[in-house]
N, C-alpha and C positions, 0 to 999 in steps of 0.2 A: 763719525758724522761731524765732529768738531773740526777735524783736519780737512774734511771735504769742504766745509763752509769757508775755512781759512784759505784754502787753495783757490776756490772759486772767486773769493773776494780779491785775492792777489792777482788773479788772471784777468780781471775785468778790463776790457779795452786793450789787452795785450795780444800780440801775434807771435809770441815766443813759443816755438814748438814744444819745448820742455814743459812750460807752464800748462799749455793746452793739453798735452798728453797726461800730465799729472792730474788734471781735472777729470779726464776720462777714466783714469785708473781709480781714483778715489771714489768717484760716483758709481762706477761699475762694482767696486767692492762693497760699497754701502748697499747697493741694490741687491747684490748676491746675498749678503747677510739678511737683509729685510725679507726677501722672498723665502729664504730658508726658514726664518723664524715664523713666518705666517703660514707655511705649509704644514700639513699633518705628517705623520710618520711615513705614510706611503704616498708617493707622488703620482700625479697624473702624468701621462706622457708629455703633455705640453709644459707642465711644471719642470719635469726632468730636463727637457730640451732647453727651457729658459735658463735654469740654473747652470747647465753645461755651457751655454753660450756666454753667460755673464762671467763665469769663472775663466773661460778661455780668453775672453776679452781683457780681463785683468792681467793675465799672464802675458798676452801679446803686447799689451800697452807698456807693461814694465820692461819687457825685453826691448821695446822701441826706446824707452827712456834710458836704458843702459847703453844702447848704441849712441844715442844723442850725447850722453855723458862721455863716452869714449872719444867721440869726435871733438868734443870740447876739451878733452884732457882732464876731466873731472870725474872722480870715482864716487859719484853721489848715489847711483842706483845699483845696488848689488843684486845679483841673481842668486837667491838663496835656495836651499833645499825645500823651504816652505812652499815655494812656487811649484816645485815638482809635486809636492803633496796636493796642492790645490788642483793640479791637472788631474790627478787620479781621483780625487773626491768628485770633481766635476764630471769625469767620465762615468763614475759609479752612479751619480745622480741620473744620468741619461740611460744607462744600461739596466741597472737594477731597480730604479724608481723607489729608492729608500732614502729618506731625508738624513743627511749626515749629522744633523743636529741631534738625532736620537742615538748615535753610536760613536761619534768622534769626540775625543777629549783633547782640549787644548792645553791641559796642565803640563804635558811633556813636550810642548812644541819646540823647546830649545834643548832637547835631550843630548845632542852632540856637545853643546857647551857644558852641560853637567858632567858628561863622561870625561871631557877634557880636564875639567877642574879636579875631578876625582883622581884621574891618572897623574896629574901633577903633584898630588899629595901623597901618592903611593911610592914605596921604595922600588927602585928598578931591580929587575931580576927575572928569573924563570917563572915566577908566579904573579907577574904584573896583572894579567887578565883576571885571575882569580881574586886578587886583592881589590881590583876595581869593582867587580861584581859584589864582593862582600861589603864594601863600603856603600854601594848602592842599596843593597838589601837592608843594611843598618839604617840608612836614610828612610827607606820606605817603612821599616818597622817603627820608627820614631815619629812618623808623620801623623798628625792629628787633623782629620778632615775639618775644614772650616777654621782651623786655628792658625796662628802666626807661624811662618816658616823661616 
């Protein structure tokens, strides 16, 4: 919400497509989280449709921002796997009418980055995949919920 406020303040009186689209993306994402937090575990069809529409609006707007960035020669808006996940969560909201807040966990949202860091620390060889998995299991085994990581 802080970012949304900052972007909207920056965009006041501007006609820059990048700023205006970033306003739409940030506001849509804030609305998506707000609607998800306010809804119960099981969604009504209208809540599922609204969450789907908001999630897809975020994805389409960020795609538009990436295109604007490419046209400007600036790599400011990356299309990340997180957006692909948002598409599926939004589709599930509409199809299954179950609030993702009750089952989705954001703790491993950068799992690819974790696996890459683990792979870089392992010795190369025939057992690389096994070593990565063992290091990940050691990490999970030493994790203290709510503690410092």
